[in-house]
C-alpha positions as a Markdown table, in Angstrom:
| # | Residue | x | y | z |
|---|---|---|---|---|
| 1 | Unk | 18.2 | -2.4 | 0.5 |
| 2 | Unk | 19.6 | -5.9 | 0.3 |
| 3 | Unk | 18.1 | -8.5 | -2.1 |
| 4 | Unk | 16.7 | -10.4 | 0.9 |
| 5 | Unk | 13.3 | -9.0 | 2.1 |
| 6 | Unk | 13.6 | -8.4 | 5.8 |
| 7 | Unk | 10.6 | -8.6 | 8.2 |
| 8 | Unk | 8.2 | -5.7 | 8.4 |
| 9 | Unk | 9.7 | -4.1 | 11.5 |
| 10 | Unk | 13.1 | -3.7 | 9.8 |
| 11 | Unk | 11.5 | -2.1 | 6.8 |
| 12 | Unk | 10.0 | 0.5 | 9.2 |
| 13 | Unk | 13.5 | 1.2 | 10.4 |
| 14 | Unk | 14.6 | 1.7 | 6.8 |
| 15 | Unk | 11.8 | 4.2 | 6.3 |
| 16 | Unk | 12.9 | 6.1 | 9.3 |
| 17 | Unk | 16.6 | 6.4 | 8.5 |
| 18 | Unk | 16.2 | 6.8 | 4.8 |
| 19 | Unk | 14.5 | 10.2 | 5.3 |
| 20 | Unk | 17.9 | 11.6 | 6.2 |
| 21 | Unk | 19.3 | 10.8 | 2.7 |
| 22 | Unk | 16.5 | 12.6 | 0.9 |
| 23 | Unk | 16.1 | 15.7 | 3.1 |
| 24 | Unk | 17.3 | 19.2 | 2.4 |
| 25 | Unk | 18.1 | 19.9 | -1.3 |
| 26 | Unk | 17.5 | 16.3 | -2.4 |
| 27 | Unk | 13.7 | 16.8 | -2.9 |
| 28 | Unk | 13.2 | 15.7 | -6.5 |
| 29 | Unk | 10.0 | 17.6 | -7.0 |
| 30 | Unk | 8.8 | 19.6 | -3.9 |
| 31 | Unk | 5.2 | 19.9 | -3.2 |
| 32 | Unk | 3.5 | 22.9 | -1.6 |
| 33 | Unk | 2.5 | 22.4 | 2.0 |
| 34 | Unk | -1.2 | 22.7 | 2.6 |
| 35 | Unk | -3.3 | 22.1 | 5.7 |
| 36 | Unk | -6.4 | 20.9 | 3.8 |
| 37 | Unk | -7.6 | 19.1 | 0.7 |
| 38 | Unk | -7.7 | 20.9 | -2.5 |
| 39 | Unk | -11.0 | 19.3 | -3.2 |
| 40 | Unk | -14.3 | 20.1 | -1.6 |
| 41 | Unk | -13.2 | 23.6 | -0.4 |
| 42 | Unk | -11.3 | 22.0 | 2.6 |
| 43 | Unk | -14.5 | 20.4 | 4.0 |
| 44 | Unk | -12.6 | 17.2 | 4.5 |
| 45 | Unk | -9.4 | 16.8 | 6.5 |
| 46 | Unk | -7.3 | 14.2 | 8.3 |
| 47 | Unk | -8.1 | 13.2 | 11.9 |
| 48 | Unk | -6.7 | 10.6 | 14.3 |
| 49 | Unk | -8.9 | 7.7 | 15.2 |
| 50 | Unk | -8.8 | 5.7 | 18.5 |
| 51 | Unk | -6.7 | 2.6 | 17.7 |
| 52 | Unk | -7.3 | -0.7 | 19.4 |
| 53 | Unk | -3.6 | -1.7 | 19.1 |
| 54 | Unk | -0.1 | -0.2 | 19.6 |
| 55 | Unk | 1.4 | -2.7 | 17.0 |
| 56 | Unk | 2.7 | -1.1 | 13.8 |
| 57 | Unk | 0.0 | -1.4 | 11.1 |
| 58 | Unk | 1.4 | -2.1 | 7.6 |
| 59 | Unk | -1.7 | -2.4 | 5.4 |
| 60 | Unk | -5.3 | -1.3 | 5.2 |
| 61 | Unk | -8.2 | -2.2 | 2.9 |
| 62 | Unk | -11.9 | -2.3 | 3.1 |
| 63 | Unk | -15.4 | -3.3 | 1.8 |
| 64 | Unk | -18.7 | -1.4 | 2.0 |
| 65 | Unk | -19.2 | -2.9 | 5.5 |
| 66 | Unk | -15.8 | -3.1 | 7.1 |
| 67 | Unk | -12.3 | -1.8 | 7.1 |
| 68 | Unk | -9.4 | -4.0 | 8.1 |
| 69 | Unk | -5.8 | -3.1 | 9.0 |
| 70 | Unk | -3.0 | -5.6 | 9.7 |
| 71 | Unk | 0.4 | -5.4 | 11.2 |
| 72 | Unk | 3.1 | -6.7 | 13.5 |
| 73 | Unk | 2.7 | -9.7 | 15.7 |
| 74 | Unk | -0.4 | -10.9 | 13.8 |
| 75 | Unk | -2.4 | -7.8 | 14.6 |
| 76 | Unk | -5.7 | -7.3 | 12.8 |
| 77 | Unk | -7.9 | -4.2 | 13.5 |
| 78 | Unk | -11.4 | -4.2 | 12.2 |
| 79 | Unk | -13.6 | -1.1 | 11.8 |
| 80 | Unk | -17.4 | -1.5 | 12.0 |
| 81 | Unk | -18.9 | 1.0 | 14.3 |
| 82 | Unk | -15.5 | 1.3 | 16.0 |
| 83 | Unk | -12.1 | -0.2 | 15.7 |
| 84 | Unk | -11.7 | -3.6 | 17.4 |
| 85 | Unk | -9.0 | -6.2 | 17.3 |
| 86 | Unk | -9.8 | -9.8 | 16.1 |
| 87 | Unk | -7.6 | -12.8 | 16.7 |
| 88 | Unk | -5.7 | -14.0 | 13.7 |
| 89 | Unk | -4.1 | -17.1 | 15.2 |
| 90 | Unk | -0.6 | -16.0 | 14.3 |
| 91 | Unk | 2.2 | -14.0 | 15.9 |
| 92 | Unk | 3.9 | -13.5 | 12.5 |
| 93 | Unk | 4.1 | -9.9 | 11.2 |
| 94 | Unk | 1.4 | -9.2 | 8.7 |
| 95 | Unk | 2.5 | -6.9 | 5.9 |
| 96 | Unk | -0.6 | -6.3 | 3.9 |
| 97 | Unk | -4.3 | -7.1 | 3.5 |
| 98 | Unk | -6.9 | -7.0 | 0.7 |
| 99 | Unk | -10.7 | -7.1 | 1.2 |
| 100 | Unk | -13.4 | -8.0 | -1.4 |
| 101 | Unk | -16.8 | -6.4 | -1.7 |
| 102 | Unk | -18.3 | -9.3 | 0.3 |
| 103 | Unk | -15.9 | -8.6 | 3.2 |
| 104 | Unk | -13.8 | -11.7 | 2.6 |
| 105 | Unk | -10.1 | -10.9 | 2.9 |
| 106 | Unk | -6.6 | -12.2 | 2.5 |
| 107 | Unk | -3.6 | -11.1 | 4.6 |
| 108 | Unk | 0.0 | -11.9 | 4.0 |
| 109 | Unk | 3.2 | -11.7 | 6.0 |
| 110 | Unk | 6.6 | -13.0 | 7.0 |
| 111 | Unk | 7.6 | -16.7 | 6.6 |
| 112 | Unk | 5.1 | -17.3 | 3.9 |
| 113 | Unk | 2.1 | -16.5 | 6.1 |
| 114 | Unk | -1.3 | -16.2 | 4.3 |
| 115 | Unk | -4.5 | -15.8 | 6.2 |
| 116 | Unk | -8.1 | -15.8 | 4.9 |
| 117 | Unk | -10.9 | -13.9 | 6.6 |
| 118 | Unk | -14.6 | -14.9 | 6.3 |
| 119 | Unk | -16.0 | -13.7 | 9.5 |
| 120 | Unk | -13.0 | -15.1 | 11.3 |
| 121 | Unk | -9.3 | -15.5 | 10.4 |
| 122 | Unk | -7.9 | -18.9 | 9.4 |
| 123 | Unk | -4.5 | -20.0 | 8.0 |
| 124 | Unk | -3.9 | -20.9 | 4.4 |
| 125 | Unk | -1.2 | -23.1 | 2.9 |
| 126 | Unk | 1.1 | -20.8 | 0.9 |
| 127 | Unk | 3.7 | -23.4 | -0.1 |
| 128 | Unk | 6.6 | -21.0 | 0.6 |
| 129 | Unk | 8.6 | -19.7 | 3.6 |
| 130 | Unk | 9.5 | -16.5 | 1.7 |
| 131 | Unk | 8.3 | -13.3 | 3.3 |
| 132 | Unk | 5.3 | -11.9 | 1.5 |
| 133 | Unk | 4.9 | -8.2 | 1.3 |
| 134 | Unk | 1.7 | -7.5 | -0.7 |
| 135 | Unk | -1.6 | -9.1 | -1.8 |
| 136 | Unk | -4.3 | -8.1 | -4.3 |
| 137 | Unk | -7.5 | -9.9 | -5.1 |
| 138 | Unk | -10.3 | -10.0 | -7.6 |
| 139 | Unk | -14.1 | -10.3 | -7.1 |
| 140 | Unk | -14.1 | -13.8 | -8.7 |
| 141 | Unk | -12.1 | -15.1 | -5.7 |
| 142 | Unk | -8.7 | -15.2 | -7.3 |
| 143 | Unk | -5.7 | -13.3 | -5.9 |
| 144 | Unk | -2.0 | -12.7 | -6.3 |
| 145 | Unk | 0.8 | -12.2 | -3.7 |
| 146 | Unk | 4.4 | -11.1 | -4.0 |
| 147 | Unk | 7.5 | -10.9 | -1.8 |
| 148 | Unk | 11.0 | -12.0 | -1.1 |
| 149 | Unk | 13.4 | -12.8 | -3.9 |
| 150 | Unk | 10.9 | -12.3 | -6.7 |
| 151 | Unk | 8.3 | -14.7 | -5.2 |
| 152 | Unk | 4.9 | -14.5 | -6.9 |
| 153 | Unk | 2.0 | -16.7 | -5.9 |
| 154 | Unk | -1.4 | -17.1 | -7.5 |
| 155 | Unk | -4.7 | -18.1 | -5.8 |
| 156 | Unk | -7.1 | -19.8 | -8.2 |
| 157 | Unk | -10.0 | -19.8 | -5.7 |
| 158 | Unk | -9.0 | -23.1 | -4.1 |
| 159 | Unk | -5.2 | -23.1 | -3.5 |
| 160 | Unk | -2.1 | -21.0 | -3.8 |
| 161 | Unk | 0.6 | -21.9 | -6.2 |
| 162 | Unk | 3.9 | -20.3 | -7.4 |
| 163 | Unk | 4.0 | -18.4 | -10.7 |
| 164 | Unk | 7.2 | -18.4 | -12.8 |
| 165 | Unk | 8.9 | -15.2 | -11.9 |
| 166 | Unk | 11.5 | -13.4 | -14.1 |
| 167 | Unk | 13.2 | -11.6 | -11.2 |
| 168 | Unk | 14.9 | -12.5 | -8.0 |
| 169 | Unk | 14.7 | -9.1 | -6.4 |
| 170 | Unk | 12.3 | -8.3 | -3.6 |
| 171 | Unk | 8.8 | -7.3 | -4.8 |
| 172 | Unk | 7.0 | -5.0 | -2.5 |
| 173 | Unk | 3.7 | -4.1 | -4.3 |
| 174 | Unk | 1.2 | -5.8 | -6.7 |
| 175 | Unk | -1.9 | -4.6 | -8.4 |
| 176 | Unk | -3.9 | -5.6 | -11.5 |
| 177 | Unk | -6.8 | -4.3 | -13.6 |
| 178 | Unk | -7.6 | -8.0 | -14.3 |
| 179 | Unk | -6.2 | -11.4 | -13.8 |
| 180 | Unk | -4.3 | -11.2 | -17.1 |
| 181 | Unk | -3.0 | -7.7 | -16.4 |
| 182 | Unk | -0.8 | -7.7 | -13.3 |
| 183 | Unk | 1.9 | -5.2 | -12.2 |
| 184 | Unk | 4.5 | -5.8 | -9.5 |
| 185 | Unk | 7.2 | -3.4 | -8.3 |
| 186 | Unk | 10.2 | -3.7 | -6.0 |
| 187 | Unk | 13.9 | -3.1 | -5.4 |
| 188 | Unk | 15.8 | -0.7 | -7.6 |
| 189 | Unk | 12.9 | 0.5 | -9.6 |
| 190 | Unk | 12.0 | -3.0 | -10.8 |
| 191 | Unk | 8.6 | -3.3 | -12.6 |
| 192 | Unk | 7.3 | -6.6 | -14.0 |
| 193 | Unk | 4.0 | -7.2 | -15.8 |
| 194 | Unk | 1.9 | -10.3 | -16.4 |
| 195 | Unk | -0.2 | -10.5 | -19.6 |
| 196 | Unk | -1.9 | -13.8 | -19.1 |
| 197 | Unk | 1.0 | -15.7 | -20.7 |
| 198 | Unk | 3.9 | -14.9 | -18.5 |
| 199 | Unk | 5.8 | -12.2 | -16.5 |
| 200 | Unk | 8.1 | -9.8 | -18.2 |
| 201 | Unk | 10.2 | -6.8 | -17.2 |
| 202 | Unk | 8.9 | -3.3 | -18.1 |
| 203 | Unk | 11.2 | -0.4 | -18.8 |
| 204 | Unk | 11.6 | 1.5 | -15.6 |
| 205 | Unk | 12.2 | 5.2 | -15.2 |
| 206 | Unk | 13.7 | 5.2 | -11.7 |
| 207 | Unk | 16.5 | 3.5 | -9.8 |
| 208 | Unk | 14.6 | 4.0 | -6.5 |
| 209 | Unk | 13.0 | 1.2 | -4.6 |
| 210 | Unk | 9.3 | 1.1 | -5.5 |
| 211 | Unk | 7.1 | 0.2 | -2.5 |
| 212 | Unk | 3.5 | 0.1 | -3.9 |
| 213 | Unk | 1.5 | 0.1 | -7.1 |
| 214 | Unk | -2.1 | 0.9 | -7.8 |
| 215 | Unk | -4.3 | 1.9 | -10.7 |
| 216 | Unk | -7.7 | 2.7 | -12.2 |
| 217 | Unk | -7.3 | 0.9 | -15.5 |
| 218 | Unk | -4.6 | -0.9 | -17.6 |
| 219 | Unk | -3.7 | 2.6 | -19.0 |
| 220 | Unk | -3.7 | 4.5 | -15.7 |
| 221 | Unk | -1.3 | 2.9 | -13.2 |
| 222 | Unk | 0.7 | 4.6 | -10.5 |
| 223 | Unk | 3.7 | 3.5 | -8.4 |
| 224 | Unk | 5.5 | 5.2 | -5.5 |
| 225 | Unk | 8.7 | 4.6 | -3.6 |
| 226 | Unk | 11.8 | 6.1 | -2.0 |
| 227 | Unk | 13.0 | 9.7 | -2.3 |
| 228 | Unk | 9.5 | 11.0 | -3.1 |
| 229 | Unk | 9.3 | 8.9 | -6.3 |
| 230 | Unk | 5.9 | 8.8 | -8.1 |
| 231 | Unk | 5.7 | 7.3 | -11.6 |
| 232 | Unk | 2.8 | 6.8 | -14.0 |
| 233 | Unk | 2.0 | 4.2 | -16.7 |
| 234 | Unk | -0.2 | 5.5 | -19.5 |
| 235 | Unk | -0.8 | 2.2 | -21.2 |
| 236 | Unk | 2.4 | 2.6 | -23.3 |
| 237 | Unk | 5.3 | 3.6 | -21.1 |
| 238 | Unk | 6.1 | 4.6 | -17.5 |
| 239 | Unk | 6.8 | 8.3 | -16.9 |
| 240 | Unk | 8.0 | 10.2 | -13.8 |
| 241 | Unk | 5.4 | 12.5 | -12.2 |
| 242 | Unk | 6.1 | 16.2 | -11.7 |
| 243 | Unk | 4.6 | 15.7 | -8.2 |
| 244 | Unk | 6.7 | 14.5 | -5.3 |
| 245 | Unk | 7.7 | 15.1 | -1.7 |
| 246 | Unk | 10.7 | 15.1 | 0.7 |
| 247 | Unk | 9.9 | 11.6 | 2.0 |
| 248 | Unk | 10.0 | 7.9 | 1.2 |
| 249 | Unk | 6.5 | 6.8 | 0.1 |
| 250 | Unk | 5.2 | 3.4 | 1.4 |
| 251 | Unk | 1.8 | 3.2 | -0.2 |
| 252 | Unk | -0.5 | 4.9 | -2.8 |
| 253 | Unk | -4.3 | 5.1 | -3.4 |
| 254 | Unk | -5.8 | 6.4 | -6.6 |
| 255 | Unk | -9.4 | 7.3 | -7.6 |
| 256 | Unk | -10.5 | 9.1 | -10.7 |
| 257 | Unk | -9.1 | 12.6 | -10.5 |
| 258 | Unk | -6.7 | 12.3 | -7.6 |
| 259 | Unk | -3.9 | 10.4 | -5.9 |
| 260 | Unk | -2.9 | 10.0 | -2.3 |
| 261 | Unk | 0.5 | 8.8 | -1.2 |
| 262 | Unk | 1.7 | 8.2 | 2.4 |
| 263 | Unk | 5.2 | 7.7 | 3.9 |
| 264 | Unk | 7.9 | 8.5 | 6.3 |
| 265 | Unk | 7.4 | 11.0 | 9.2 |
| 266 | Unk | 3.7 | 11.3 | 8.7 |
| 267 | Unk | 3.9 | 12.5 | 5.1 |
| 268 | Unk | 0.6 | 12.6 | 3.2 |
| 269 | Unk | 0.8 | 13.8 | -0.4 |
| 270 | Unk | -2.3 | 14.7 | -2.4 |
| 271 | Unk | -2.2 | 15.1 | -6.2 |
| 272 | Unk | -5.2 | 16.4 | -8.2 |
| 273 | Unk | -5.0 | 15.8 | -11.9 |
| 274 | Unk | -7.3 | 18.5 | -13.3 |
| 275 | Unk | -6.7 | 21.3 | -12.7 |
| 276 | Unk | -3.3 | 20.0 | -11.7 |
| 277 | Unk | -2.1 | 20.5 | -8.1 |
| 278 | Unk | 0.2 | 18.8 | -5.7 |
| 279 | Unk | 0.4 | 19.4 | -2.0 |
| 280 | Unk | 1.7 | 17.8 | 1.2 |
| 281 | Unk | -1.4 | 17.7 | 3.5 |
| 282 | Unk | -1.2 | 18.2 | 7.2 |
| 283 | Unk | -1.5 | 14.8 | 8.8 |
| 284 | Unk | -1.1 | 15.7 | 12.5 |
| 285 | Unk | 1.4 | 13.0 | 13.1 |
| 286 | Unk | 5.2 | 12.3 | 12.6 |
| 287 | Unk | 4.6 | 8.5 | 12.7 |
| 288 | Unk | 5.6 | 6.7 | 9.6 |
| 289 | Unk | 2.5 | 6.0 | 7.5 |
| 290 | Unk | 2.6 | 2.6 | 5.8 |
| 291 | Unk | -0.8 | 1.9 | 4.3 |
| 292 | Unk | -3.6 | 3.9 | 2.7 |
| 293 | Unk | -7.0 | 3.0 | 1.3 |
| 294 | Unk | -10.3 | 4.8 | 0.7 |
| 295 | Unk | -14.0 | 4.4 | -0.3 |
| 296 | Unk | -14.1 | 7.7 | -2.1 |
| 297 | Unk | -12.8 | 11.3 | -2.2 |
| 298 | Unk | -13.8 | 12.0 | 1.4 |
| 299 | Unk | -13.4 | 8.7 | 3.2 |
| 300 | Unk | -9.8 | 7.6 | 3.3 |
| 301 | Unk | -7.8 | 5.7 | 5.9 |
| 302 | Unk | -4.1 | 5.7 | 6.6 |
| 303 | Unk | -2.3 | 3.5 | 9.1 |
| 304 | Unk | 1.3 | 3.2 | 10.4 |
| 305 | Unk | 3.7 | 3.0 | 13.2 |
| 306 | Unk | 2.6 | 2.4 | 16.8 |
| 307 | Unk | -0.9 | 1.5 | 15.7 |
| 308 | Unk | -1.5 | 4.9 | 14.1 |
| 309 | Unk | -4.9 | 5.2 | 12.3 |
| 310 | Unk | -6.0 | 8.3 | 10.5 |
| 311 | Unk | -9.2 | 9.0 | 8.6 |
| 312 | Unk | -9.8 | 11.7 | 6.0 |
| 313 | Unk | -13.4 | 12.8 | 6.4 |
| 314 | Unk | -15.7 | 15.8 | 6.9 |
| 315 | Unk | -15.0 | 17.5 | 10.2 |
| 316 | Unk | -18.4 | 16.6 | 11.6 |
| 317 | Unk | -17.6 | 12.8 | 11.0 |
| 318 | Unk | -14.4 | 12.7 | 13.0 |
| 319 | Unk | -13.3 | 14.8 | 16.0 |
| 320 | Unk | -9.7 | 14.7 | 17.3 |
């Protein structure tokens, strides 16, 4: 991938063609294929949901009351009792969304687009024309966004401003355990960390592009990326995971005890930490899956190409 972040639709194209380069014998750590979760005796499984859009959806996040997915051409799908679209006021592709417990949300996208949601969507001044790929927020109203050529923005509750970055490569994912403990990942295995004083490079353990990062604490952080890459930070160092799949991963979701990663050609990987297991779970789709988020171990959402929306739930909750 070049050092210039291309719009979300082109990244989808890269996901589609890159599978060719990691198929066959190139799987770094093959997972067993399973048709059900290894938790709950298989009571929960993945089901398609009726989508209100055919636009590719790049990110999904939720609150106790609402789930929001965003994507191409300014698409925003909201789940209350059912999925509905809401007007965002932009035609720019939206690459990710984060939602707070009070249902306020931020969405970011190409050309420096940042939107805020508080019952309706409104534009925010980002101060940049760089494409923005990911956003993560905190319950105190602050947030961080990353993107093209090492762009990092901080929202202090009132306005967005640039942070001094130590890299000029594209950053695709950002997460933090706190405002003074931020992780960002990107091209060529790049990992940078903010400690409240400044950003600095971390020692990486992969040359692969890293697309997403998420964690439970400052000593339990996970990142995923191309060629089935999954790596873990234990508070001291990053280490490769023994779990992987024959796919390029686009996003990751972690809760205590388990990890979910989604990616190319409908791949959904489920890793359980104790007792350890790793399986590729049947998704029922070959669409590229680009975002994943959940409320718990048996309510998880995945979104992707062509407006695809899947939910992991008990069989009596969803019916195909």
